[in-house]
C-alpha positions in Angstrom: 0.8 -31.4 -5.4 -0.5 -33.5 -8.5 0.3 -32.6 -12.1 -3.6 -32.2 -12.6 -3.6 -30.0 -9.6 -0.1 -27.6 -10.7 -2.0 -27.6 -14.3 -5.0 -25.7 -13.1 -3.0 -23.2 -10.9 -1.2 -22.5 -14.3 -4.6 -22.1 -16.3 -6.0 -19.6 -13.5 -3.3 -17.4 -13.3 -2.0 -17.3 -17.2 -5.6 -16.5 -17.3 -5.7 -13.5 -15.1 -2.8 -12.3 -16.0 -4.0 -12.0 -19.2 -6.8 -10.1 -18.5 -5.0 -7.7 -17.1 -3.2 -6.9 -20.5 -6.7 -7.1 -21.8 -7.8 -4.2 -19.6 -4.4 -2.6 -20.5 -4.8 -2.3 -24.1 -9.0 -1.6 -23.2 -8.4 1.7 -21.9 -5.3 2.5 -23.8 -7.1 4.5 -26.4 -8.7 6.5 -23.7 -6.2 8.3 -22.2 -6.3 11.2 -24.6 -4.1 14.0 -21.9 -2.2 13.3 -18.8 -5.6 14.0 -16.3 -6.9 10.7 -17.8 -3.3 8.8 -18.1 -3.0 9.6 -13.9 -6.5 10.5 -12.6 -8.8 8.8 -15.3 -10.5 12.1 -15.9 -11.8 12.4 -11.8 -14.8 9.7 -13.2 -14.3 6.5 -10.6 -17.8 4.9 -9.4 -18.2 3.9 -5.8 -17.2 0.5 -6.1 -14.0 1.0 -8.2 -12.7 3.8 -6.3 -13.6 1.7 -2.7 -12.3 -1.9 -3.7 -9.4 -0.4 -5.8 -8.0 1.9 -2.7 -8.6 -1.3 -0.9 -6.4 -3.7 -2.8 -3.7 -0.9 -4.1 -3.5 -0.2 -0.1 -2.7 -3.6 1.2 -0.9 -5.7 -1.7 0.5 -9.2 -1.0 1.5 -7.4 2.7 -2.3 -8.7 3.6 -2.0 -12.2 2.5 1.8 -12.6 2.6 3.1 -9.9 5.4 0.7 -10.2 8.4 -0.3 -13.2 8.6 3.4 -14.4 8.2 3.9 -12.0 11.4 1.3 -13.9 13.1 2.2 -17.4 12.4 5.7 -16.7 13.2 5.1 -14.6 16.7 1.6 -15.1 17.9 -1.9 -12.7 18.1 0.9 -9.8 19.4 0.8 -8.5 16.2 -3.0 -7.8 15.1 -2.2 -4.3 16.7 -0.7 -3.1 13.1 -3.9 -4.9 11.9 -5.7 -2.7 14.5 -4.1 0.3 13.4 -4.4 0.0 9.8 -8.3 -0.2 10.5 -8.5 3.3 12.8 -6.5 4.7 10.2 -8.5 3.6 6.7 -11.3 4.5 8.8 -9.9 8.0 9.9 -8.9 8.3 6.1 -12.6 7.5 4.6 -14.4 9.3 7.1 -12.2 12.9 7.6 -10.0 12.6 4.4 -11.2 11.4 1.7 -14.0 14.4 1.4 -11.9 17.3 1.7 -9.4 16.2 -0.1 -11.0 15.8 -3.6 -12.9 19.1 -3.3 -9.4 21.2 -2.3 -7.8 19.6 -5.1 -10.5 20.8 -7.6 -10.4 24.3 -5.9 -6.6 24.2 -6.0 -6.4 24.4 -9.8 -7.6 21.3 -10.3 -4.7 19.4 -9.2 -4.0 15.9 -10.3 -1.2 14.6 -8.4 -0.1 15.1 -4.2 2.7 17.3 -5.4 0.8 19.4 -7.3 -1.9 20.1 -5.1 0.9 21.0 -2.3 1.7 24.2 -4.8 -1.0 25.0 -5.6 -2.5 25.0 -2.2 0.8 27.2 -1.0 1.1 29.4 -4.1 4.8 28.2 -4.6 5.9 29.6 -7.7 9.5 28.5 -7.5 7.7 25.3 -7.3 10.3 24.0 -4.7 7.8 21.5 -3.0 6.8 20.3 -6.0 10.4 19.0 -7.0 11.0 18.0 -2.5 8.1 16.3 -2.6 8.4 14.9 -5.8 11.7 13.2 -5.2 10.4 11.9 -2.2 7.4 10.1 -4.0 10.2 8.5 -5.7 12.4 7.6 -3.4 9.9 5.8 -1.6 7.9 4.4 -4.2 11.2 2.7 -5.5 11.2 0.4 -2.1 7.6 0.3 -2.1 7.2 -1.1 -5.6 10.2 -3.7 -4.5 8.6 -5.2 -1.9 5.5 -6.2 -4.1 8.3 -7.9 -6.4 9.5 -9.6 -3.7 6.0 -10.7 -2.7 5.2 -11.5 -6.6 8.6 -13.5 -7.0 7.9 -15.8 -3.3 5.2 -16.8 -4.6 6.1 -18.2 -7.7 8.9 -19.9 -6.1 6.7 -21.3 -3.7 4.0 -22.7 -5.6 5.9 -23.5 -9.0 9.8 -24.1 -7.8 10.5 -20.9 -10.1 13.4 -19.4 -9.8 13.0 -16.5 -7.6 14.8 -14.1 -9.9 12.9 -15.0 -13.2 9.5 -14.6 -11.0 10.9 -11.1 -10.5 11.3 -10.5 -13.8 7.7 -12.3 -15.1 5.9 -9.7 -12.2 7.5 -6.2 -13.5 6.8 -7.7 -17.4 2.9 -8.0 -16.7 2.8 -4.9 -14.8 4.3 -2.6 -16.9 2.4 -3.5 -20.0 -1.1 -3.1 -18.5 0.0 0.1 -16.4 2.3 1.5 -19.3 -1.0 1.3 -21.8 -3.9 1.7 -19.4 -2.7 4.2 -17.2 -5.2 5.3 -13.8 -8.8 3.6 -15.0 -6.8 0.2 -16.4 -4.8 0.3 -12.7 -8.1 1.5 -11.3 -10.8 -1.5 -12.9 -7.6 -4.2 -12.5 -7.2 -3.5 -9.0 -11.5 -3.7 -8.4 -11.4 -7.0 -9.6 -7.7 -7.7 -7.9 -10.1 -6.0 -4.6 -12.6 -8.7 -5.3 -10.4 -11.6 -5.3 -8.8 -11.0 -2.8 -11.3 -10.3 -0.2 -13.0 -13.8 -1.2 -10.1 -15.1 -0.9 -9.0 -14.2 2.5 -12.6 -15.6 3.8 -12.8 -18.8 2.2 -9.8 -20.3 3.0 -9.0 -20.1 6.6 -12.5 -20.7 7.0 -12.3 -23.9 5.0 -9.3 -24.9 6.5 -10.8 -24.4 10.3 -13.2 -26.5 8.9 -10.7 -29.6 8.1 -8.9 -28.8 11.4 -11.8 -28.4 13.9 -11.9 -26.1 16.0 -11.1 -28.2 19.0 -7.7 -29.0 17.5 -6.8 -26.0 17.4 -4.6 -25.7 20.9 -3.3 -28.9 20.7 -1.9 -28.2 17.2 0.1 -24.9 17.9 1.6 -26.8 21.1 2.5 -29.8 18.4 4.5 -26.7 16.7 6.7 -25.8 19.5 4.7 -22.9 21.0 2.1 -22.5 24.2 -1.3 -22.3 22.6 -1.9 -19.7 25.4 0.7 -17.2 24.8 0.2 -17.6 21.2 -3.3 -16.6 21.4 -2.8 -13.7 23.9 -2.5 -10.5 21.9 -0.4 -8.8 25.1 2.6 -11.3 23.9 4.8 -11.5 21.4 7.0 -14.5 20.3 6.2 -15.9 23.8 6.9 -12.8 26.2 4.9 -10.1 27.5 4.3 -7.0 24.5 5.6 -3.3 25.5 4.2 -0.7 25.7 6.2 0.8 22.7 5.7 -2.2 20.9 1.7 -1.2 21.0 2.3 2.3 19.6 4.6 1.0 17.4 1.8 -1.3 15.9 -1.1 1.4 15.8 1.2 4.1 14.5 0.6 2.6 11.1 -2.1 4.0 11.0 -0.9 7.1 10.9 0.3 6.4 7.6 -3.3 6.9 5.6 -3.2 10.7 5.8 0.4 10.7 3.5 0.0 7.4 1.2 -0.2 9.3 -2.5 -1.1 6.0 -4.3 -4.5 5.8 -1.7 -5.6 9.3 -1.5 -5.4 10.0 -5.7 -8.5 7.4 -5.4 -10.3 9.9 -3.1 -8.9 12.5 -5.7 -10.7 10.5 -8.7 -14.1 9.7 -7.5 -16.6 10.9 -9.6 -19.0 12.7 -6.9 -20.0 13.3 -3.0 -22.7 10.7 -4.1 -20.3 8.0 -4.8 -17.6 9.0 -2.5 -20.4 8.3 0.4 -21.0 5.0 -1.6 -17.1 4.3 -1.5 -16.9 5.5 2.3 -19.1 1.7 3.5 -17.6 -0.2 1.2 -14.3 1.0 1.7 -14.3 0.4 5.7 -16.1 -2.8 5.5 -13.6 -4.6 2.9 -10.5 -3.3 5.2 -12.5 -4.6 8.3 -13.0 -7.7 7.2 -9.6 -8.2 5.3 -7.3 -7.6 7.8 -9.2 -9.7 10.7 -8.9 -12.5 8.6 -5.5 -11.8 7.4 -4.9 -12.8 11.6 -7.0 -15.3 11.5 -4.5 -16.5 8.5 -1.9 -16.7 11.0 -3.6 -18.3 13.5 -4.6 -21.0 11.5 -2.4 -21.8 9.5 -0.2 -22.0 12.3 -2.2 -24.6 13.9 -3.6 -26.5 10.0 0.1 -26.6 9.1 1.3 -28.6 12.1 1.5 -31.4 10.3 4.1 -30.1 7.9 6.4 -29.2 10.5 7.0 -25.3 11.3 7.5 -23.9 7.6 10.8 -21.9 6.6 9.6 -19.0 5.6 6.2 -17.3 7.5 5.5 -15.1 4.8 4.6 -18.0 2.8 2.1 -19.1 5.5 -1.2 -18.3 3.1 0.3 -19.9 -0.1 1.0 -23.6 1.4 -2.6 -23.6 3.4 -4.1 -23.1 0.1 -1.8 -25.6 -1.5 -2.6 -28.0 1.3 -6.4 -27.6 1.1 -7.1 -27.5 -2.4 -4.5 -29.7 -4.4 -5.4 -33.1 -2.4 -8.2 -33.5 -4.7 -7.4 -32.4 -8.7 -11.6 -31.3 -8.8 -10.2 -28.4 -6.4 -7.3 -27.6 -8.1 -9.5 -24.7 -9.7 -9.8 -22.8 -6.4 -6.0 -23.2 -5.6 -5.7 -21.5 -9.0 -8.1 -18.5 -8.2 -7.3 -18.3 -4.8 -3.1 -18.0 -5.2 -4.4 -15.2 -8.4 -5.9 -13.5 -5.6 -2.2 -13.5 -3.8 -0.7 -12.7 -7.1 -3.7 -9.9 -7.4 -2.8 -8.3 -3.8 0.9 -8.0 -4.8 0.1 -6.7 -8.6 -2.6 -3.8 -7.3 -0.1 -2.3 -5.2 2.8 -2.3 -7.7 1.1 -0.7 -10.6 -0.3 1.9 -8.6 3.2 3.0 -7.0 4.4 2.8 -10.7 1.6 5.1 -11.8 2.0 7.5 -9.4 5.8 7.3 -9.3 5.7 8.1 -13.1 3.5 10.9 -12.4 5.7 12.4 -9.8 7.8 12.2 -12.4 6.3 13.4 -15.6 3.9 15.7 -14.6 5.6 17.3 -11.5 9.2 17.0 -11.9 9.1 17.5 -16.1 6.3 19.4 -16.9 6.6 21.4 -13.3 10.1 22.1 -13.4 12.0 21.4 -16.5 9.4 22.1 -19.5 6.5 23.8 -18.4 4.7 24.2 -21.8 5.1 20.4 -22.8 2.5 19.0 -25.0 0.4 16.2 -23.6 1.7 14.0 -25.9 5.4 14.2 -24.1 4.5 14.0 -21.0 2.7 11.2 -21.0 5.4 9.2 -23.0 8.1 10.8 -20.1 5.7 9.2 -17.8 5.7 6.1 -19.6 9.5 5.9 -19.5 9.9 6.8 -16.1 7.7 3.7 -15.0 9.8 1.1 -16.5 12.9 3.2 -15.0 11.3 2.7 -11.3 10.5 -0.8 -12.1 13.8 -1.7 -13.0 15.5 0.0 -10.4 12.8 -1.8 -8.1 13.8 -5.1 -9.6 17.5 -4.6 -8.1 16.1 -3.7 -4.8 13.9 -6.8 -4.6 16.9 -9.2 -6.4 17.6 -10.5 -3.0 15.5 -13.6 -2.5 15.6 -13.6 1.4 14.2 -9.8 1.3 11.9 -9.0 3.9 8.2 -8.1 2.1 7.6 -6.9 5.4 10.4 -4.4 6.3 10.6 -3.1 2.7 7.0 -1.7 3.2 7.5 -0.8 7.1 10.2 1.5 5.8 8.0 3.3 2.8 4.9 3.1 4.8 6.9 5.2 7.5 8.0 7.4 4.5 5.0 8.6 3.4 3.1 8.9 6.1 6.0 11.1 8.2 6.8 13.1 5.2 3.1 13.2 4.0 0.7 12.4 6.4 1.2 16.1 8.9 0.9 18.4 6.1 -2.2 16.8 4.5 -4.1 16.8 7.7 -2.9 21.0 8.2 -3.3 21.5 4.6 -6.9 20.4 4.9 -8.3 21.3 8.3 -5.4 24.2 9.9 -5.7 28.1 7.9 -2.2 29.4 9.4 -0.2 26.7 8.0 2.2 28.5 5.1 4.7 27.4 2.3 7.5 27.4 4.8 5.9 24.9 7.4 4.7 22.9 4.1 8.8 22.5 3.5 9.6 22.2 7.2 7.3 19.2 7.1 7.8 17.0 4.3 12.0 17.6 4.9 11.9 16.9 8.3 9.2 13.8 8.2 11.4 12.2 5.7 14.8 12.7 7.1 13.5 11.6 10.7 12.6 7.9 8.8 15.7 7.6 7.4 17.6 9.1 10.2 15.9 6.6 12.8 16.2 3.5 10.6 19.6 3.7 9.1 22.1 6.0 10.7 24.0 4.4 13.6 23.9 7.1 15.7 22.9 5.7 19.2 26.0 3.8 20.7 26.1 2.3 17.3 23.0 1.2 17.1 20.5 3.1 14.7 17.6 4.9 16.9 15.0 2.4 15.1 17.3 -0.2 16.8 17.9 1.2 20.1 14.6 2.4 20.9 12.4 -0.2 19.4 9.9 2.5 18.1 8.8 2.4 14.6 10.3 5.2 12.5 6.5 6.6 11.4 5.6 7.6 15.2 8.8 9.9 15.6 8.4 11.2 11.9 5.0 11.9 12.1 5.2 13.9 15.4 8.0 15.8 13.9 6.8 16.7 11.1 3.6 18.1 12.4 5.5 20.1 15.5 7.7 22.2 12.7 4.8 22.8 10.5 2.8 24.4 13.4 6.3 25.5 14.6 7.2 27.2 11.8 4.0 28.4 10.0 3.8 30.7 13.5 7.2 31.7 13.3 6.8 32.5 9.7 4.6 35.1 7.8 1.0 34.4 7.6 -0.8 33.0 4.6 -1.9 35.6 2.0 -5.6 36.6 2.0 -6.1 34.5 -1.2 -4.8 31.4 0.7 -7.1 31.8 3.7 -10.0 33.0 0.9 -9.8 29.8 -0.4 -9.4 27.7 2.6 -12.1 29.2 3.7 -14.4 28.8 0.6 -13.4 24.7 0.7 -14.1 24.5 4.3 -17.7 26.1 3.6 -18.2 23.4 1.0 -18.1 20.1 3.3 
């Protein structure tokens, strides 16, 4: 890479980082209370809500993790993208509206744990404590995946030490999240969402034009794979894909129903008119984004063939940008913008995760359990302190430069999807759900994922390793089953809970 190209890339990224800090400072004075800081006063417009939800959802995973999997194993990995598309569409069509209305009706709940408490009249705040602990646990892992993405990005582009890069990324995200809260996060996510979609569309199209569509097969063959099997979605790494693998991939879509950092966007949308606008924008964004993320993996494998197979498949998009745009120094500014898009993808998820984790600590655990009469200023300070602590712990988890972005994301995604997804669905659509069922669902979902992925209880292997089944699938259905069984075997919800449910249902 030429010196001038490197300078332009550095200038672009530096300008982007400064912009995010400026946005954080701009919104700092608008946070007068915890509702402003954690939910933006429920004032999001449709465009910001849609793109910030998409950006915070997909993260560096869409531009690094998914393309890297397709690059390494072939188009059999597209089933994950299909599962996520279906999950996104279902989430916006069936969950967004009812959840927004129900959280307002349930004593203006600001967080998912607070909604569970108000929905089931949990005066002892047991659901609050359990669900907040789950959020902090899995968001630490999720945030670590974003930091690992940032470390790999800076290491690949600038040759920067991976650990220094981790610290730089963490500091910038901390600064604007710490200062600006939810509105700063959503505004930066909106910009990040625009950058991401432009980059994910432009780079593979330009690379394919340079390569020539007729040269794809021969270029793939030059990398040591059979083009026919690589391009066959029913094969994975040259072997026939199994039903378990397809089920595991599609199961990723179930995770959406339990993602706190996505669901909070639904809760914050200003009104129903903006919600309708958000649905269309968000669905189009995610369909285009995931489709072209998979295309990046295929085109990248062919386009980079002359360079040999890259050591870290998750860097395929970065290497494509460097090769396409840094040959001519006049195009280096575009390289800077598109690499900034990858950074944007990383930051858009990390900031949302930090904010939701800090809200779980300050709004739910501190104000909800420890000091119920805490002043707003104190709650904000606790939340900001929690943001720093979560970031530091995530930094340690991501410290290993060999950390797999895909692995870290899949663990956290499964944890949230299994613990909260079934309960969100039952809370919105089944009036017989009660407190006991809700508690059983959260605990069983989270424990199933932990046991499935980490406890070697099947001949020295974990259930996940032994079966090849993604932990979200058994976790989700075990949680759902226990919610139904426990709710039916215990006392029915009170008349006021049922009345509230019917009132919300009548408004839909």
